[in-house]
VEXKOLPA-502220 format. One line per 8 residues: number of its first residue (from 0); their letters; for each residue x negated, y, z of N, C-alpha, C, O, CB. Coordinates in steps of 0.001 Angstrom, whole numbers, plus 500000, padded with zeros to 6 digits. Each point is the difference from the previous one (the first is absolute). Glycine has a CB too. Layout:
// residues N
NUM> a> X,Y,Z,X,Y,Z,X,Y,Z,X,Y,Z,X,Y,Z; ... $
***
This chain:
// residues 125
0> qlqlvesg> 499148,498816,500000,500852,501184,500000,499107,501241,500000,499139,500171,500863,502720,498589,500369; 498370,502085,497792,499198,501225,499895,500397,500976,501096,501183,500247,500235,498593,499432,497278; 499224,500867,503148,500232,501035,501002,499166,501225,499644,498853,499882,499567,501633,498379,502220; 500104,502911,498401,499332,501256,499672,499881,500864,501245,500934,500097,500796,499945,499793,496849; 497968,500730,502508,499785,500898,501130,499396,501298,499489,498934,500012,499384,500753,498037,502200; 501029,503060,498691,499483,501310,499614,499164,500588,501124,500226,499712,501176,501758,500652,497334; 497059,500455,501118,499201,500731,500982,499488,501273,499355,500102,500180,498787,499229,497681,502391; 500116,503026,499649,499394,501212,499467,500838,501257,500156,499557,501094,499652,499308,497452,498768 $
8> ggsvqpgg> 502341,501300,502101,500825,501182,500209,499458,500866,501118,499086,499607,500725,502882,499128,498460; 498610,502449,500944,499580,500904,501059,500500,501400,499740,500889,500215,499176,497101,498387,501220; 501430,502347,500314,500375,501401,499845,498892,500747,499276,498815,499790,500258,502582,500113,501839; 499004,500961,497003,499033,500753,499204,500597,501357,499680,501221,500154,499949,497798,497725,499066; 500119,503103,500769,500473,501328,499629,500317,500054,498515,499473,499205,499222,499171,501806,502625; 502209,499917,497757,500276,500166,498565,498708,500212,499221,499107,500734,500422,503142,500239,500122; 497681,498362,498305,498790,500056,499186,499023,498900,500294,499037,499808,499258,501269,502589,500635; 499924,496871,501184,499095,498925,500384,500255,498717,499231,500841,499947,499102,499021,501070,503138 $
16> slrlscaa> 499388,497943,498134,500080,498716,499318,500124,498865,501011,499544,500097,501139,499104,500827,496956; 501976,498011,501455,500069,498750,500755,499933,498853,499010,500414,500136,498849,500955,500931,503011; 498112,497811,498592,500033,498782,499193,500709,498912,500784,499546,499582,501066,498313,501055,497749; 503252,498916,500644,500744,498907,500608,499522,498677,499413,499619,499920,498832,502383,501583,501540; 498025,497473,500455,499654,498659,499553,501188,499070,500189,500765,500128,500956,496819,500272,499614; 502552,498678,498517,501019,498950,500078,499259,498674,499879,499605,499597,498906,502249,501887,500083; 497961,497847,502137,499240,498754,500030,500954,498811,500034,500977,499987,500748,497117,501168,500435; 501603,497858,497999,500859,498821,499904,499364,498804,500683,498778,499858,500036,502152,501009,497822 $
24> sgstlddy> 499913,498287,502677,499554,498724,500563,501051,498949,499695,501141,500325,499669,497558,500835,502174; 500910,497576,498270,500927,498914,499766,500099,499586,498545,500453,498895,499698,500784,501899,502250; 498348,500075,497154,500013,499701,498575,499167,501062,499294,499648,501026,500583,502647,497865,499559; 497402,500848,498608,499225,500959,499229,500907,501028,499347,501146,499711,499652,497111,498548,499945; 501210,502948,500242,500752,501061,499354,499880,499963,498477,500653,500774,499300,499004,500599,502739; 499510,497728,497456,499695,499988,498562,501235,499964,499115,500003,500580,498914,497897,498278,501648; 503141,500471,499888,501175,499790,499153,501083,501050,500193,501066,499914,499391,498427,497684,500682; 500241,503386,500768,501054,500944,500342,499683,501425,499560,498862,500463,500067,501700,498085,501855 $
32> gigwfrqa> 500483,502119,497631,499913,501438,499909,500229,500585,501387,500731,499426,500807,500060,500547,496782; 498592,501153,502684,500112,500622,501309,500582,501391,499854,499551,500803,499182,498503,497862,501666; 502947,501597,499956,500585,501336,500029,499778,500650,501349,500014,499337,501037,501700,499956,497296; 498083,501993,501640,500001,500804,501224,501289,500803,500022,500373,500627,499009,497079,499513,501048; 503215,499832,501072,501231,500734,500205,499844,500873,501241,499098,499792,500812,502269,498369,498085; 499510,502804,501237,499982,500815,501210,501423,500370,500389,500901,500070,499165,496821,500830,500245; 502447,499332,501876,501306,500395,500502,499823,501102,501023,499395,499802,501054,501533,497895,498533; 499609,503462,500088,499985,501138,500907,501260,499969,500857,500992,499389,499602,497644,501979,498757 $
40> pgkeregv> 501350,499268,502797,501177,499994,500874,501235,500503,499277,499982,501067,499387,498530,499280,502573; 502559,498880,498115,501257,500400,499401,500075,499835,498498,500974,500421,499375,499218,501134,502461; 498793,497840,497579,499982,499836,498542,499918,498528,499621,499639,499144,500808,499262,503097,498956; 501447,497492,498982,499882,498649,499474,498527,499644,499773,499156,500867,499775,503116,499350,499141; 497452,498484,501152,498655,499546,499662,499794,500176,498500,500851,499614,499199,499134,498721,502727; 498885,502249,497702,499740,500287,498601,498665,499418,499553,499059,499888,500786,502301,502192,499419; 498576,497556,498527,498755,499496,499447,499015,501123,499758,500370,501084,499548,500873,497041,499408; 497501,501604,501348,498939,500988,499858,499025,499604,498900,499620,500816,499160,500615,499756,503260 $
48> sfissrse> 499366,498154,497602,498994,499556,499047,500093,498500,499813,500494,499281,500870,498007,502616,499780; 501022,497639,498211,500033,498580,499663,498732,499630,499237,499474,500787,499213,503057,499240,500715; 496991,498746,500327,498906,499462,499211,500308,498545,499687,500432,499245,500872,497901,502349,500186; 501445,498023,497706,500274,498618,499585,498903,499070,500523,498979,500445,500526,502218,500386,497400; 499044,497868,501916,499129,498986,500610,498563,500079,499515,499070,499732,500762,502908,498814,499441; 497836,501817,498545,498641,500076,499436,499562,501431,499775,499028,500262,499291,501335,497541,499622; 500364,503126,501700,499676,501432,499940,500147,500602,498616,499471,501080,499736,498985,498539,502125; 502258,499697,497250,500131,500534,498641,501043,501107,499927,500006,500794,499060,499316,496985,500041 $
56> ttkyadsv> 501554,502272,501889,501065,501016,500022,500031,500674,501361,500001,499331,501034,501353,499363,497280; 498672,502626,501681,500219,500774,501215,501091,501021,499740,500113,500537,498898,497491,499135,501831; 503191,500590,500285,501080,500965,499895,500001,500881,501249,499620,499569,501089,501747,498835,497479; 499067,502828,501243,500061,500951,501110,501292,500788,499927,500468,500361,498920,497026,499804,501136; 503072,500095,501109,501133,500908,500056,499523,501397,499604,498848,500358,500246,502276,498252,501572; 499751,502166,497577,499625,501341,499561,499470,500845,501157,499115,500835,499814,502609,499013,498383; 498816,499933,502980,499623,500812,501155,498557,499778,500463,499450,500824,500731,502926,499110,499942; 497015,498960,498905,498632,499708,500456,499008,499903,498851,498801,499825,500222,502171,498978,501715 $
64> kgrftipr> 499520,501309,496849,499142,499850,498830,498871,501043,500046,500236,501182,500245,501724,497919,498402; 496820,500433,501112,498850,500889,500031,499373,500146,501381,498902,500541,500131,502124,500653,497986; 499667,498326,502912,499476,500096,501369,499716,498628,500610,499074,499865,500800,502194,502265,499473; 499498,496868,499371,499861,498654,500567,499441,499056,498935,500271,500154,498809,501658,500265,502792; 497297,498614,498845,499579,498895,499137,500191,498691,500755,500090,499984,501228,498233,501495,497563; 501736,497422,500456,500315,498687,500588,498994,498956,499535,500332,499164,499160,502111,501439,500929; 496338,499425,500437,499044,498961,499642,500316,498696,500728,500611,500005,501069,497645,501753,498523; 501330,497154,499831,500170,498709,500668,498706,499209,499872,499247,500162,499040,503247,499832,500485 $
72> dnalntvy> 497267,499160,501447,498826,499124,500001,500497,498589,500282,500179,499623,501158,498244,502247,499627; 501796,497361,498177,500540,498652,500174,499029,499095,500755,500423,499060,500673,500877,501232,497215; 497418,499983,502006,499023,499197,500727,500175,500159,501510,499749,499069,500765,498653,501164,497314; 502031,500960,502337,500249,500255,501418,501467,499822,500365,500397,500189,501150,497686,501389,498849; 502722,498053,498996,501440,499819,500260,500627,501274,500576,500835,499940,500903,498762,497607,499493; 499994,503589,499074,500418,501288,500551,500329,500982,498880,499331,500044,498968,499244,499554,503064; 502464,501178,498201,500356,501106,499115,499976,501277,500832,500366,499993,501175,501070,498507,497321; 498141,502567,500899,499858,501268,500715,500937,501055,499412,500482,499870,498874,497119,499567,501658 $
80> lqmnslks> 502637,501583,500237,500669,501199,499497,499131,501176,500442,499986,500379,501171,502386,498573,498930; 496913,501609,498944,499166,501167,500280,500852,501243,499818,500520,500257,498915,497369,498541,500342; 502248,501967,501809,500881,501168,499982,499163,501254,500215,499390,500176,501055,502560,498455,499816; 498026,502225,498135,499251,501253,500067,500956,501185,499922,501153,499853,499594,496846,499036,499350; 501518,502275,501443,500796,501240,499936,501364,499796,500650,501031,500351,499426,497781,500314,498455; 501183,498778,503295,501251,499660,500672,500817,501239,500339,499459,501061,500313,499439,496911,500612; 502410,501867,499005,500949,501071,500283,500905,499570,501151,500097,498815,500319,499837,501970,497265; 500712,500173,503019,500890,499676,501113,501112,499049,499554,500460,499169,500783,499033,503065,500253 $
88> edtaiyyc> 500929,497887,497727,501072,499136,499504,499557,498560,499760,500825,499145,499678,500171,502862,499287; 497716,497717,501187,499517,498620,499924,500172,499271,501337,499753,498797,500086,498599,501911,498154; 502060,499998,502777,500204,499386,501309,501086,498935,499923,501125,500270,499579,498159,501860,501545; 500362,496665,499286,500934,498877,499911,499328,498757,500577,498809,500004,500311,502316,500995,497633; 499659,497948,502189,499444,498681,500240,499737,499372,498634,500875,499984,499134,500353,499755,503109; 497573,499752,497577,499611,499417,498722,499964,498479,500114,499442,499440,500944,499221,502625,498486; 501945,497287,499585,500090,498556,499957,499373,499470,498717,500122,500624,498946,501961,499456,502451; 497251,498780,498684,499613,499307,498778,500894,498778,499839,500528,499457,500971,497070,501359,499220 $
96> aagrpisl> 502554,498772,498570,500873,498883,499688,499413,499212,498841,499348,500568,499125,502662,500708,501700; 498218,497428,499167,499497,499124,498945,501169,499348,499273,500974,499570,500617,496910,500005,500692; 502002,500362,497392,501054,499386,499207,499552,499857,498562,498822,500154,499675,502916,500808,501841; 499212,498745,497642,499712,499875,498567,501023,500814,499220,500777,499445,499224,498219,498245,501101; 501006,503621,499878,500993,500833,499320,499774,500024,498496,498868,500095,499525,501323,501302,502529; 500892,498517,497219,499902,500111,498555,499977,501473,499619,500201,500879,500838,500994,496911,498844; 498562,502454,499073,499867,501368,499525,501182,500866,500422,501151,499568,499933,497529,499580,498139; 501030,502065,502358,500955,501028,500417,500551,499772,501400,500750,500833,500509,499837,499457,497113 $
104> lwfarray> 499056,498603,503002,500471,499736,501359,498877,500121,501022,500076,499429,501088,501668,499066,497969; 497228,502242,500590,498847,500088,500895,500367,500611,501345,499375,499675,501009,499154,500528,496999; 502458,500665,502031,500384,500660,501247,501358,499530,500518,500641,500685,500798,498026,501285,498483; 501759,496866,500261,501252,499418,500488,499693,499086,501181,499280,499011,499856,501765,501119,497830; 499496,500199,503469,499713,499210,501199,500382,498533,499829,499328,499120,500538,501024,502930,500826; 500718,497680,497894,500470,498628,499840,499018,499143,499208,500123,498776,499987,502211,502074,500122; 496698,499773,499236,499017,499258,499203,498873,499436,500843,499144,499280,499484,501407,502175,498601; 499432,498859,503211,498893,499592,500864,500480,499012,501055,501053,500177,500612,497825,502036,499004 $
112> nywgqgtq> 500323,496748,500580,500367,498931,500914,499363,500135,501383,500539,499513,500994,499718,499037,497028; 498605,502110,502026,499227,500060,501244,499684,501456,500326,499634,500794,499134,499369,496916,500426; 501154,502609,501727,499804,501379,500462,499118,500008,501245,500034,499082,500819,502212,501593,498232; 496968,500388,501062,499257,500217,501230,500865,500734,501019,501161,500311,499737,496689,499742,498965; 501575,500215,502453,500752,500610,501101,499985,501521,499939,500776,500659,500693,498676,497360,500698; 499677,502535,497792,499955,501448,499829,498922,500668,500837,499597,499490,501045,502812,500432,498461; 497132,501227,500016,499028,500805,500732,500398,501468,499862,500356,500453,498912,497787,497835,500698; 501795,502444,501488,500464,501384,500020,498940,500944,499448,498826,499922,500362,502615,499546,501611 $
120> vtvss> 498992,501416,497153,499152,501082,499499,500684,501318,500341,501156,500223,499640,497909,498330,498468; 500215,502309,502584,500530,501303,500389,499072,501082,499469,498804,500010,500291,502279,499018,501788; 499485,501876,497140,499232,501108,499445,500539,501292,500614,501133,500404,499737,498414,498335,498076; 499630,501890,502999,500470,501179,500732,498815,500852,500403,498912,499494,500275,503093,499248,500568; 498224,502558,499188,498963,500916,500469,500154,500256,501493,499215,500750,500582,500686,500321,497147 $
***
């Protein structure tokens, strides 16, 4: 059974950077696409970024395009979310998820079978 654990969250000032990690255990991540999602208080969980199993496809929400990247290291069974130029509106709990979403469903929660517990990111001065 695949298990995912996020880490790397914390508090940062606007304009700062954080790198989140999504580490897998119980199975290999090689066969899965990985999505990063976030949920702010009172809001729906939304897709932020996606990377396919072999890194041939990456997708970003418009709100983070140009600021976030999603590298993965299959040898370490880990996917990252590098977040730069952080804004207050990036404050949320961030979740990683593993699945096999087909085209155009990269940010559909129903396309993912496995979820981590989340890590809090707070951007504030």
